C-alpha positions, 0 to 999 in steps of 0.5 A: 499500500501507498499512503499519501499524506496531504496536509491542508491549511486555509486552502480547502478550495483546492483540496478536492482537486488534490484528493481527486488526483490520488483517487484517479491513480492507475495504482489503486492500493492507496490511502489518502490521509488529509491532515487538518492543519487548521486551528481547531473548530475554525471555519477552515477546519470545519470545511476540511472535515465536511469535505472529507466526509463527503467522500464515499471512498473508504481510502480517504481519511481525515487526520486531526491534530490537538492544535495547529503547529505547522506543515512539518508537524502536519506531515509528521502526523500523517506519517504516523497515522499511515499504514502503507509500506510506501509514503507519498506526499501531496500539497493541497493545491497540487496534482499528480498525474494518473500514472505517477505512483504505478510508474514509481512503484515499478521503477523502485521494484526494478531498482531494489538498491533504492529506497525512494523514487522522484519524478519531474514537475511543472509549475503552473499559474492560472493553469498555464505552465510557468517553468519546468524542472530540468531532468536530473539523476539520483547521482550525488543527489544529496549534494545537488539538493543542499546546493540548490542544483535540483529542486526535489519537492515532497509532492514528487517523491515516493519513499519506503516508510521504514527507511524514512522513519530511520532517517527521521521525519520533518523537523517541526522547529523549521517553518520553511525548508522542511522539505530540504531538511527531510530530503537531506536526511533521507539521501545521506544514507538512502538512494533515490532513483529518478523518473525523468517524466513530468508527473506533478503539477505544482500550482503557484497561485497561492502565496500561503505558506511562502516567505513574503519578504526578504527579511523573512527569507533571511530568517528561513535561511539562517534557521535552515543552516543551523538545522542542517549544519551537519549536512553542510559540514561533510563537504570541503571548504570550496563546496561549502562556499558554493552551497551557501552561495546558492542560498544567498543568491536567493536572498539577493534576488528577493532583495532586488525584487524589493529594491532593497539594494543594501541587502543585495550588496550584503549578500553579493559580498558574502558570495564574493568572487566565487566563479564556480557559484556563478557558473552553477547560478547561470545553469540554474537560471537556464533551467528555470526557462524550461516549459513543459505542459503536463498531459492530464490524460 
């Protein structure tokens, strides 16, 4: 069985679309764990309960929590409530293509040395594709993730539950970048095989759960660096410089969007004359120009 964990917070309007995309999977041995991440007994929470109860399919289940903490703890609650051999995640505003799980299960069965699988995705705004994930491989995936060379979202992965529990769940002290933290913990000792097919639609219409200012982004990065220091420290000095630079570039771009020139120059100064970091940034920006329309059929 595959257990799909869908945390939901103030987005019940798109929740049905996400749930339905799981129920439409060609691989039928799934359970859908909708984790209510709203404050208890609020209108949003009541909407989620009513929506889940409207499904007659017994595979759809509601997971409630004593109180709202954050998305990391909501996903953890879903994993703890799951009964599947495999764990998959889906955000409440995203969509899987019908063959996602079937193809990932087959790939894992054909790669017994791997404990997880990931696939490609496209970002959508107003139902139009904005950009797509460039193809990548599972080789040195830990380094690629921490250095922002690839973006592996939780909605794209399928992980063996026992290996996930061994490596550890989401750090609920992190308000953002919990996906990076979990994947770094997992890939440190486990292999992920990549299915280079576009099987996930990530919708970017909503601003909920996103860092909405450069100062907030700086805080996110500092907390991430602290929580994942042991992962950064396994690399050489030059490699660490490129890792930090990749994250600093995100701050620079956010500062430029806000026209906060002083912050932009501050973090450019932190990056320094790191040619390798600029080459990786160029490669990353070129990758963001890819646009692939996902066929729903």
